[in-house]
Structure formats: structure tokens, C-alpha cells
mmCIF file of the N, C-alpha and C atoms, coordinates in Angstrom:
data_MODEL
# 
_entry.id   MODEL 
# 
loop_
_atom_site.group_PDB 
_atom_site.id 
_atom_site.type_symbol 
_atom_site.label_atom_id 
_atom_site.label_alt_id 
_atom_site.label_comp_id 
_atom_site.label_asym_id 
_atom_site.label_entity_id 
_atom_site.label_seq_id 
_atom_site.pdbx_PDB_ins_code 
_atom_site.Cartn_x 
_atom_site.Cartn_y 
_atom_site.Cartn_z 
_atom_site.occupancy 
_atom_site.B_iso_or_equiv 
_atom_site.pdbx_formal_charge 
_atom_site.auth_seq_id 
_atom_site.auth_comp_id 
_atom_site.auth_asym_id 
_atom_site.auth_atom_id 
_atom_site.pdbx_PDB_model_num 
ATOM 1   N N  . MET A 1 1  ? 122.025 114.285 161.063 1.00 0.00 ? 1  MET A N  1 
ATOM 2   C CA . MET A 1 1  ? 121.869 114.949 159.799 1.00 0.00 ? 1  MET A CA 1 
ATOM 3   C C  . MET A 1 1  ? 120.587 115.758 159.857 1.00 0.00 ? 1  MET A C  1 
ATOM 4   N N  . ALA A 1 2  ? 120.517 116.761 159.021 1.00 0.00 ? 2  ALA A N  1 
ATOM 5   C CA . ALA A 1 2  ? 119.298 117.561 158.905 1.00 0.00 ? 2  ALA A CA 1 
ATOM 6   C C  . ALA A 1 2  ? 119.267 118.205 157.527 1.00 0.00 ? 2  ALA A C  1 
ATOM 7   N N  . HIS A 1 3  ? 118.064 118.435 157.057 1.00 0.00 ? 3  HIS A N  1 
ATOM 8   C CA . HIS A 1 3  ? 117.900 119.215 155.828 1.00 0.00 ? 3  HIS A CA 1 
ATOM 9   C C  . HIS A 1 3  ? 116.528 119.858 155.854 1.00 0.00 ? 3  HIS A C  1 
ATOM 10  N N  . ASN A 1 4  ? 116.337 120.827 154.972 1.00 0.00 ? 4  ASN A N  1 
ATOM 11  C CA . ASN A 1 4  ? 115.058 121.543 154.968 1.00 0.00 ? 4  ASN A CA 1 
ATOM 12  C C  . ASN A 1 4  ? 114.224 121.179 153.749 1.00 0.00 ? 4  ASN A C  1 
ATOM 13  N N  . HIS A 1 5  ? 112.925 121.362 153.919 1.00 0.00 ? 5  HIS A N  1 
ATOM 14  C CA . HIS A 1 5  ? 111.964 121.231 152.827 1.00 0.00 ? 5  HIS A CA 1 
ATOM 15  C C  . HIS A 1 5  ? 111.312 122.590 152.632 1.00 0.00 ? 5  HIS A C  1 
ATOM 16  N N  . PRO A 1 6  ? 111.754 123.365 151.667 1.00 0.00 ? 6  PRO A N  1 
ATOM 17  C CA . PRO A 1 6  ? 111.156 124.676 151.427 1.00 0.00 ? 6  PRO A CA 1 
ATOM 18  C C  . PRO A 1 6  ? 109.684 124.590 151.025 1.00 0.00 ? 6  PRO A C  1 
ATOM 19  N N  . SER A 1 7  ? 109.244 123.392 150.628 1.00 0.00 ? 7  SER A N  1 
ATOM 20  C CA . SER A 1 7  ? 107.848 123.209 150.221 1.00 0.00 ? 7  SER A CA 1 
ATOM 21  C C  . SER A 1 7  ? 106.880 123.414 151.377 1.00 0.00 ? 7  SER A C  1 
ATOM 22  N N  . GLY A 1 8  ? 107.389 123.298 152.612 1.00 0.00 ? 8  GLY A N  1 
ATOM 23  C CA . GLY A 1 8  ? 106.538 123.509 153.778 1.00 0.00 ? 8  GLY A CA 1 
ATOM 24  C C  . GLY A 1 8  ? 106.075 122.241 154.458 1.00 0.00 ? 8  GLY A C  1 
ATOM 25  N N  . THR A 1 9  ? 106.304 121.077 153.852 1.00 0.00 ? 9  THR A N  1 
ATOM 26  C CA . THR A 1 9  ? 105.929 119.822 154.500 1.00 0.00 ? 9  THR A CA 1 
ATOM 27  C C  . THR A 1 9  ? 107.159 119.168 155.113 1.00 0.00 ? 9  THR A C  1 
ATOM 28  N N  . ALA A 1 10 ? 107.024 118.768 156.365 1.00 0.00 ? 10 ALA A N  1 
ATOM 29  C CA . ALA A 1 10 ? 108.151 118.161 157.071 1.00 0.00 ? 10 ALA A CA 1 
ATOM 30  C C  . ALA A 1 10 ? 108.173 116.644 156.934 1.00 0.00 ? 10 ALA A C  1 
ATOM 31  N N  . GLU A 1 11 ? 107.274 116.105 156.117 1.00 0.00 ? 11 GLU A N  1 
ATOM 32  C CA . GLU A 1 11 ? 107.233 114.653 155.913 1.00 0.00 ? 11 GLU A CA 1 
ATOM 33  C C  . GLU A 1 11 ? 108.417 114.202 155.063 1.00 0.00 ? 11 GLU A C  1 
ATOM 34  N N  . PRO A 1 12 ? 109.152 113.182 155.512 1.00 0.00 ? 12 PRO A N  1 
ATOM 35  C CA . PRO A 1 12 ? 110.246 112.661 154.702 1.00 0.00 ? 12 PRO A CA 1 
ATOM 36  C C  . PRO A 1 12 ? 109.709 112.028 153.418 1.00 0.00 ? 12 PRO A C  1 
ATOM 37  N N  . SER A 1 13 ? 110.346 112.321 152.319 1.00 0.00 ? 13 SER A N  1 
ATOM 38  C CA . SER A 1 13 ? 109.960 111.723 151.037 1.00 0.00 ? 13 SER A CA 1 
ATOM 39  C C  . SER A 1 13 ? 110.663 110.375 150.886 1.00 0.00 ? 13 SER A C  1 
ATOM 40  N N  . SER A 1 14 ? 110.261 109.612 149.895 1.00 0.00 ? 14 SER A N  1 
ATOM 41  C CA . SER A 1 14 ? 110.942 108.338 149.638 1.00 0.00 ? 14 SER A CA 1 
ATOM 42  C C  . SER A 1 14 ? 112.394 108.594 149.243 1.00 0.00 ? 14 SER A C  1 
ATOM 43  N N  . SER A 1 15 ? 112.646 109.693 148.548 1.00 0.00 ? 15 SER A N  1 
ATOM 44  C CA . SER A 1 15 ? 114.030 110.059 148.203 1.00 0.00 ? 15 SER A CA 1 
ATOM 45  C C  . SER A 1 15 ? 114.840 110.360 149.458 1.00 0.00 ? 15 SER A C  1 
ATOM 46  N N  . ASP A 1 16 ? 114.223 111.047 150.422 1.00 0.00 ? 16 ASP A N  1 
ATOM 47  C CA . ASP A 1 16 ? 114.902 111.326 151.696 1.00 0.00 ? 16 ASP A CA 1 
ATOM 48  C C  . ASP A 1 16 ? 115.279 110.021 152.387 1.00 0.00 ? 16 ASP A C  1 
ATOM 49  N N  . CYS A 1 17 ? 114.355 109.073 152.404 1.00 0.00 ? 17 CYS A N  1 
ATOM 50  C CA . CYS A 1 17 ? 114.600 107.785 153.061 1.00 0.00 ? 17 CYS A CA 1 
ATOM 51  C C  . CYS A 1 17 ? 115.716 107.020 152.361 1.00 0.00 ? 17 CYS A C  1 
ATOM 52  N N  . ASN A 1 18 ? 115.669 106.992 151.033 1.00 0.00 ? 18 ASN A N  1 
ATOM 53  C CA . ASN A 1 18 ? 116.706 106.285 150.268 1.00 0.00 ? 18 ASN A CA 1 
ATOM 54  C C  . ASN A 1 18 ? 118.079 106.906 150.475 1.00 0.00 ? 18 ASN A C  1 
ATOM 55  N N  . LEU A 1 19 ? 118.153 108.230 150.412 1.00 0.00 ? 19 LEU A N  1 
ATOM 56  C CA . LEU A 1 19 ? 119.436 108.906 150.592 1.00 0.00 ? 19 LEU A CA 1 
ATOM 57  C C  . LEU A 1 19 ? 119.966 108.711 152.009 1.00 0.00 ? 19 LEU A C  1 
ATOM 58  N N  . THR A 1 20 ? 119.091 108.751 152.991 1.00 0.00 ? 20 THR A N  1 
ATOM 59  C CA . THR A 1 20 ? 119.500 108.536 154.380 1.00 0.00 ? 20 THR A CA 1 
ATOM 60  C C  . THR A 1 20 ? 120.124 107.157 154.540 1.00 0.00 ? 20 THR A C  1 
ATOM 61  N N  . THR A 1 21 ? 119.509 106.153 153.945 1.00 0.00 ? 21 THR A N  1 
ATOM 62  C CA . THR A 1 21 ? 120.050 104.790 154.015 1.00 0.00 ? 21 THR A CA 1 
ATOM 63  C C  . THR A 1 21 ? 121.416 104.719 153.350 1.00 0.00 ? 21 THR A C  1 
ATOM 64  N N  . GLN A 1 22 ? 121.564 105.346 152.191 1.00 0.00 ? 22 GLN A N  1 
ATOM 65  C CA . GLN A 1 22 ? 122.850 105.332 151.487 1.00 0.00 ? 22 GLN A CA 1 
ATOM 66  C C  . GLN A 1 22 ? 123.936 106.022 152.302 1.00 0.00 ? 22 GLN A C  1 
ATOM 67  N N  . ILE A 1 23 ? 123.610 107.177 152.883 1.00 0.00 ? 23 ILE A N  1 
ATOM 68  C CA . ILE A 1 23 ? 124.595 107.907 153.686 1.00 0.00 ? 23 ILE A CA 1 
ATOM 69  C C  . ILE A 1 23 ? 124.944 107.121 154.940 1.00 0.00 ? 23 ILE A C  1 
ATOM 70  N N  . LYS A 1 24 ? 123.924 106.565 155.605 1.00 0.00 ? 24 LYS A N  1 
ATOM 71  C CA . LYS A 1 24 ? 124.154 105.766 156.816 1.00 0.00 ? 24 LYS A CA 1 
ATOM 72  C C  . LYS A 1 24 ? 125.070 104.588 156.504 1.00 0.00 ? 24 LYS A C  1 
ATOM 73  N N  . ASP A 1 25 ? 124.810 103.883 155.408 1.00 0.00 ? 25 ASP A N  1 
ATOM 74  C CA . ASP A 1 25 ? 125.642 102.741 155.025 1.00 0.00 ? 25 ASP A CA 1 
ATOM 75  C C  . ASP A 1 25 ? 127.073 103.170 154.704 1.00 0.00 ? 25 ASP A C  1 
ATOM 76  N N  . ALA A 1 26 ? 127.229 104.270 153.976 1.00 0.00 ? 26 ALA A N  1 
ATOM 77  C CA . ALA A 1 26 ? 128.568 104.755 153.620 1.00 0.00 ? 26 ALA A CA 1 
ATOM 78  C C  . ALA A 1 26 ? 129.347 105.171 154.862 1.00 0.00 ? 26 ALA A C  1 
ATOM 79  N N  . LEU A 1 27 ? 128.696 105.893 155.762 1.00 0.00 ? 27 LEU A N  1 
ATOM 80  C CA . LEU A 1 27 ? 129.383 106.327 156.980 1.00 0.00 ? 27 LEU A CA 1 
ATOM 81  C C  . LEU A 1 27 ? 129.709 105.153 157.894 1.00 0.00 ? 27 LEU A C  1 
ATOM 82  N N  . GLY A 1 28 ? 128.883 104.112 157.841 1.00 0.00 ? 28 GLY A N  1 
ATOM 83  C CA . GLY A 1 28 ? 129.153 102.917 158.634 1.00 0.00 ? 28 GLY A CA 1 
ATOM 84  C C  . GLY A 1 28 ? 130.470 102.257 158.254 1.00 0.00 ? 28 GLY A C  1 
ATOM 85  N N  . LEU A 1 29 ? 130.885 102.421 157.009 1.00 0.00 ? 29 LEU A N  1 
ATOM 86  C CA . LEU A 1 29 ? 132.154 101.848 156.554 1.00 0.00 ? 29 LEU A CA 1 
ATOM 87  C C  . LEU A 1 29 ? 133.350 102.451 157.275 1.00 0.00 ? 29 LEU A C  1 
ATOM 88  N N  . ILE A 1 30 ? 133.189 103.669 157.778 1.00 0.00 ? 30 ILE A N  1 
ATOM 89  C CA . ILE A 1 30 ? 134.278 104.318 158.521 1.00 0.00 ? 30 ILE A CA 1 
ATOM 90  C C  . ILE A 1 30 ? 133.894 104.501 159.992 1.00 0.00 ? 30 ILE A C  1 
ATOM 91  N N  . ASP A 1 31 ? 132.974 103.644 160.461 1.00 0.00 ? 31 ASP A N  1 
ATOM 92  C CA . ASP A 1 31 ? 132.553 103.599 161.865 1.00 0.00 ? 31 ASP A CA 1 
ATOM 93  C C  . ASP A 1 31 ? 131.949 104.901 162.375 1.00 0.00 ? 31 ASP A C  1 
ATOM 94  N N  . VAL A 1 32 ? 131.220 105.594 161.521 1.00 0.00 ? 32 VAL A N  1 
ATOM 95  C CA . VAL A 1 32 ? 130.486 106.796 161.930 1.00 0.00 ? 32 VAL A CA 1 
ATOM 96  C C  . VAL A 1 32 ? 129.009 106.434 161.956 1.00 0.00 ? 32 VAL A C  1 
ATOM 97  N N  . ARG A 1 33 ? 128.376 106.655 163.101 1.00 0.00 ? 33 ARG A N  1 
ATOM 98  C CA . ARG A 1 33 ? 126.954 106.345 163.249 1.00 0.00 ? 33 ARG A CA 1 
ATOM 99  C C  . ARG A 1 33 ? 126.103 107.574 162.966 1.00 0.00 ? 33 ARG A C  1 
ATOM 100 N N  . VAL A 1 34 ? 125.021 107.380 162.255 1.00 0.00 ? 34 VAL A N  1 
ATOM 101 C CA . VAL A 1 34 ? 124.026 108.431 162.058 1.00 0.00 ? 34 VAL A CA 1 
ATOM 102 C C  . VAL A 1 34 ? 123.006 108.254 163.174 1.00 0.00 ? 34 VAL A C  1 
ATOM 103 N N  . LEU A 1 35 ? 122.894 109.245 164.050 1.00 0.00 ? 35 LEU A N  1 
ATOM 104 C CA . LEU A 1 35 ? 122.004 109.138 165.203 1.00 0.00 ? 35 LEU A CA 1 
ATOM 105 C C  . LEU A 1 35 ? 120.575 109.528 164.871 1.00 0.00 ? 35 LEU A C  1 
ATOM 106 N N  . ASP A 1 36 ? 120.389 110.434 163.929 1.00 0.00 ? 36 ASP A N  1 
ATOM 107 C CA . ASP A 1 36 ? 119.053 110.860 163.528 1.00 0.00 ? 36 ASP A CA 1 
ATOM 108 C C  . ASP A 1 36 ? 119.170 111.661 162.239 1.00 0.00 ? 36 ASP A C  1 
ATOM 109 N N  . HIS A 1 37 ? 118.048 111.877 161.622 1.00 0.00 ? 37 HIS A N  1 
ATOM 110 C CA . HIS A 1 37 ? 117.953 112.741 160.448 1.00 0.00 ? 37 HIS A CA 1 
ATOM 111 C C  . HIS A 1 37 ? 116.689 113.559 160.659 1.00 0.00 ? 37 HIS A C  1 
ATOM 112 N N  . ILE A 1 38 ? 116.839 114.855 160.696 1.00 0.00 ? 38 ILE A N  1 
ATOM 113 C CA . ILE A 1 38 ? 115.730 115.765 160.962 1.00 0.00 ? 38 ILE A CA 1 
ATOM 114 C C  . ILE A 1 38 ? 115.365 116.495 159.674 1.00 0.00 ? 38 ILE A C  1 
ATOM 115 N N  . VAL A 1 39 ? 114.076 116.489 159.356 1.00 0.00 ? 39 VAL A N  1 
ATOM 116 C CA . VAL A 1 39 ? 113.564 117.270 158.232 1.00 0.00 ? 39 VAL A CA 1 
ATOM 117 C C  . VAL A 1 39 ? 112.912 118.516 158.819 1.00 0.00 ? 39 VAL A C  1 
ATOM 118 N N  . VAL A 1 40 ? 113.327 119.679 158.342 1.00 0.00 ? 40 VAL A N  1 
ATOM 119 C CA . VAL A 1 40 ? 112.823 120.960 158.836 1.00 0.00 ? 40 VAL A CA 1 
ATOM 120 C C  . VAL A 1 40 ? 111.991 121.613 157.742 1.00 0.00 ? 40 VAL A C  1 
ATOM 121 N N  . ALA A 1 41 ? 110.806 122.068 158.127 1.00 0.00 ? 41 ALA A N  1 
ATOM 122 C CA . ALA A 1 41 ? 109.932 122.791 157.194 1.00 0.00 ? 41 ALA A CA 1 
ATOM 123 C C  . ALA A 1 41 ? 109.285 123.923 157.971 1.00 0.00 ? 41 ALA A C  1 
ATOM 124 N N  . GLY A 1 42 ? 109.809 125.121 157.789 1.00 0.00 ? 42 GLY A N  1 
ATOM 125 C CA . GLY A 1 42 ? 109.302 126.260 158.560 1.00 0.00 ? 42 GLY A CA 1 
ATOM 126 C C  . GLY A 1 42 ? 109.547 126.031 160.040 1.00 0.00 ? 42 GLY A C  1 
ATOM 127 N N  . ASP A 1 43 ? 108.476 126.034 160.835 1.00 0.00 ? 43 ASP A N  1 
ATOM 128 C CA . ASP A 1 43 ? 108.627 125.817 162.277 1.00 0.00 ? 43 ASP A CA 1 
ATOM 129 C C  . ASP A 1 43 ? 108.329 124.369 162.672 1.00 0.00 ? 43 ASP A C  1 
ATOM 130 N N  . ARG A 1 44 ? 108.197 123.484 161.691 1.00 0.00 ? 44 ARG A N  1 
ATOM 131 C CA . ARG A 1 44 ? 107.919 122.070 161.968 1.00 0.00 ? 44 ARG A CA 1 
ATOM 132 C C  . ARG A 1 44 ? 109.143 121.217 161.667 1.00 0.00 ? 44 ARG A C  1 
ATOM 133 N N  . THR A 1 45 ? 109.273 120.140 162.432 1.00 0.00 ? 45 THR A N  1 
ATOM 134 C CA . THR A 1 45 ? 110.364 119.190 162.216 1.00 0.00 ? 45 THR A CA 1 
ATOM 135 C C  . THR A 1 45 ? 109.825 117.763 162.291 1.00 0.00 ? 45 THR A C  1 
ATOM 136 N N  . THR A 1 46 ? 110.522 116.871 161.622 1.00 0.00 ? 46 THR A N  1 
ATOM 137 C CA . THR A 1 46 ? 110.224 115.446 161.709 1.00 0.00 ? 46 THR A CA 1 
ATOM 138 C C  . THR A 1 46 ? 111.534 114.705 161.925 1.00 0.00 ? 46 THR A C  1 
ATOM 139 N N  . SER A 1 47 ? 111.542 113.838 162.927 1.00 0.00 ? 47 SER A N  1 
ATOM 140 C CA . SER A 1 47 ? 112.704 113.021 163.259 1.00 0.00 ? 47 SER A CA 1 
ATOM 141 C C  . SER A 1 47 ? 112.543 111.631 162.654 1.00 0.00 ? 47 SER A C  1 
ATOM 142 N N  . PHE A 1 48 ? 113.550 111.181 161.924 1.00 0.00 ? 48 PHE A N  1 
ATOM 143 C CA . PHE A 1 48 ? 113.523 109.824 161.386 1.00 0.00 ? 48 PHE A CA 1 
ATOM 144 C C  . PHE A 1 48 ? 113.473 108.804 162.516 1.00 0.00 ? 48 PHE A C  1 
ATOM 145 N N  . VAL A 1 49 ? 114.196 109.052 163.606 1.00 0.00 ? 49 VAL A N  1 
ATOM 146 C CA . VAL A 1 49 ? 114.203 108.119 164.732 1.00 0.00 ? 49 VAL A CA 1 
ATOM 147 C C  . VAL A 1 49 ? 112.811 108.029 165.352 1.00 0.00 ? 49 VAL A C  1 
ATOM 148 N N  . GLU A 1 50 ? 112.184 109.164 165.591 1.00 0.00 ? 50 GLU A N  1 
ATOM 149 C CA . GLU A 1 50 ? 110.854 109.157 166.202 1.00 0.00 ? 50 GLU A CA 1 
ATOM 150 C C  . GLU A 1 50 ? 109.824 108.470 165.316 1.00 0.00 ? 50 GLU A C  1 
ATOM 151 N N  . ARG A 1 51 ? 110.005 108.518 164.005 1.00 0.00 ? 51 ARG A N  1 
ATOM 152 C CA . ARG A 1 51 ? 109.074 107.877 163.064 1.00 0.00 ? 51 ARG A CA 1 
ATOM 153 C C  . ARG A 1 51 ? 109.439 106.419 162.799 1.00 0.00 ? 51 ARG A C  1 
ATOM 154 N N  . GLY A 1 52 ? 110.536 105.941 163.385 1.00 0.00 ? 52 GLY A N  1 
ATOM 155 C CA . GLY A 1 52 ? 110.963 104.561 163.156 1.00 0.00 ? 52 GLY A CA 1 
ATOM 156 C C  . GLY A 1 52 ? 111.586 104.333 161.794 1.00 0.00 ? 52 GLY A C  1 
ATOM 157 N N  . LEU A 1 53 ? 112.089 105.401 161.189 1.00 0.00 ? 53 LEU A N  1 
ATOM 158 C CA . LEU A 1 53 ? 112.680 105.312 159.855 1.00 0.00 ? 53 LEU A CA 1 
ATOM 159 C C  . LEU A 1 53 ? 114.192 105.131 159.880 1.00 0.00 ? 53 LEU A C  1 
ATOM 160 N N  . LEU A 1 54 ? 114.776 105.195 161.065 1.00 0.00 ? 54 LEU A N  1 
ATOM 161 C CA . LEU A 1 54 ? 116.233 105.065 161.172 1.00 0.00 ? 54 LEU A CA 1 
ATOM 162 C C  . LEU A 1 54 ? 116.569 104.171 162.342 1.00 0.00 ? 54 LEU A C  1 
# 
């Protein structure tokens, strides 16, 4: 998964973390794995996996 932050900060918000968990859990019900969630802000990115958030 990926989404952008037009604000310019690539830091995942608490809302991003909560929504990621909800989507991951829902997709797990149909055996779909979420491998990562990338937040894009301009030329910067943050990986949930690299941050230990997923």
C-alpha cells in the first residue's frame, strides 16, 4: 500500500497506523497479505516495515 502526505512530512500519523492495521486485518480475512505501507511526501518516503510498524 502507499499514500501521499501533501503536508510534506513523510512520518506516519497515528491515523495512518490505525487505518493500516484495519486494512491489514480485513485483507487477512481473504488471505491477502500487506507487505508494506509507504508514505510519500515530495521526494521522501517512509516504509512501515523499515520502521517496525507493520
